[in-house]
C-alpha positions as CSV (number, residue, x, y, z in Angstrom):
1,X,-54.7,-33.1,103.8
2,X,-50.9,-33.0,104.4
3,X,-49.0,-30.1,103.0
4,X,-45.3,-29.4,103.3
5,X,-44.1,-26.0,102.0
6,X,-40.3,-25.3,101.9
7,X,-38.8,-21.8,101.8
8,X,-35.5,-20.1,102.4
9,X,-33.4,-21.2,99.5
10,X,-31.4,-18.9,97.3
11,X,-28.0,-18.0,96.0
12,X,-25.2,-17.9,98.5
13,X,-21.4,-17.7,98.2
14,X,-19.2,-20.5,99.3
15,X,-18.7,-20.4,103.0
16,X,-22.0,-18.8,103.5
17,X,-25.1,-19.9,105.4
18,X,-28.8,-20.4,104.8
19,X,-31.7,-21.6,106.9
20,X,-34.4,-23.6,105.1
21,X,-37.9,-23.9,106.6
22,X,-40.6,-26.4,106.0
23,X,-44.1,-25.3,107.1
24,X,-46.3,-28.3,107.7
25,X,-50.1,-28.6,107.8
26,X,-52.2,-31.7,108.3
27,X,-49.6,-33.3,110.6
28,X,-48.1,-32.4,113.9
29,X,-44.3,-32.3,113.4
30,X,-43.5,-33.0,117.0
31,X,-45.4,-36.4,116.8
32,X,-43.6,-37.5,113.6
33,X,-40.2,-38.2,112.2
34,X,-39.2,-35.8,109.5
35,X,-36.4,-35.7,106.9
36,X,-34.6,-33.2,104.7
37,X,-33.5,-34.6,101.3
38,X,-31.8,-32.9,98.4
39,X,-31.4,-33.6,94.7
40,X,-28.7,-32.2,92.5
41,X,-29.0,-32.1,88.7
42,X,-28.4,-35.6,87.3
43,X,-28.2,-37.2,90.7
44,X,-30.5,-39.2,92.8
45,X,-32.3,-37.7,95.8
46,X,-30.2,-38.2,98.9
47,X,-31.0,-37.9,102.6
48,X,-29.5,-34.9,104.3
49,X,-30.8,-35.0,107.8
50,X,-33.5,-36.6,109.9
51,X,-35.3,-35.6,113.1
52,X,-37.4,-38.0,115.1
53,X,-40.4,-37.2,117.2
54,X,-38.3,-37.8,120.2
55,X,-35.7,-35.2,119.1
56,X,-33.0,-37.5,117.8
57,X,-31.1,-36.3,114.8
58,X,-29.2,-38.1,112.1
59,X,-27.2,-36.6,109.3
60,X,-25.9,-37.7,105.9
61,X,-22.2,-37.7,105.5
62,X,-22.1,-34.5,103.6
63,X,-24.1,-32.6,106.2
64,X,-22.3,-33.7,109.4
65,X,-20.7,-30.9,111.3
66,X,-22.2,-28.2,109.0
67,X,-26.0,-28.6,109.0
68,X,-28.4,-28.7,111.8
69,X,-32.0,-30.0,111.7
70,X,-34.5,-28.7,114.2
71,X,-38.2,-27.8,114.6
72,X,-40.4,-25.2,116.1
73,X,-43.4,-27.0,117.6
74,X,-45.3,-23.8,118.1
75,X,-45.0,-22.9,114.4
76,X,-45.2,-26.6,113.3
77,X,-42.2,-25.9,111.1
78,X,-39.1,-27.9,110.4
79,X,-35.7,-26.2,109.8
80,X,-32.4,-26.9,108.2
81,X,-29.6,-24.6,109.2
82,X,-26.8,-24.9,106.7
83,X,-23.4,-23.4,107.4
84,X,-20.0,-23.5,105.5
85,X,-21.8,-24.1,102.3
86,X,-19.9,-25.5,99.4
87,X,-20.7,-25.6,95.6
88,X,-21.4,-29.3,96.0
89,X,-24.4,-28.4,98.2
90,X,-26.1,-26.9,95.2
91,X,-29.4,-28.8,94.9
92,X,-33.1,-28.6,95.3
93,X,-33.9,-29.3,99.0
94,X,-37.1,-31.1,100.0
95,X,-38.7,-32.0,103.3
96,X,-40.3,-35.3,103.6
97,X,-42.8,-37.2,105.8
98,X,-43.3,-40.9,105.7
99,X,-46.6,-42.0,107.0
100,X,-45.8,-45.3,108.6
101,X,-49.4,-46.2,109.0
102,X,-50.2,-46.1,105.3
103,X,-46.8,-46.2,103.6
104,X,-47.5,-42.9,101.9
105,X,-44.7,-40.5,101.4
106,X,-45.3,-36.7,101.3
107,X,-42.9,-34.3,99.8
108,X,-42.8,-30.5,99.6
109,X,-42.3,-28.7,96.4
110,X,-38.6,-28.1,97.1
111,X,-36.5,-25.0,97.4
112,X,-33.5,-24.3,95.3
113,X,-30.1,-23.7,96.9
114,X,-27.3,-22.5,94.7
115,X,-23.8,-22.1,96.2
116,X,-21.6,-20.1,93.8
117,X,-19.2,-17.2,93.7
């Protein structure tokens, strides 16, 4: 059974940093493409960053130059390093896995990030 568990969210001042983690079980992250999404109140869920099994990264417009997606294969954990945070980054952040063989999408429970002074 696939489980994705996010952690690392919290309250941070503008300009600060946070590192989110997504611990995975039931899948091997290094063999799969993984994504970070976020959803702000009243808005649709949006793609923040992607990491392929081969190590290629892709970032949403809001994340470019400030966020970094990575993984620790030994810990089977996905990370999102977020720097220079802005109030507009306030959202619930989710990690996601799309199982291309079945079409099933797996989401973690999300972790709240609040950027405020």
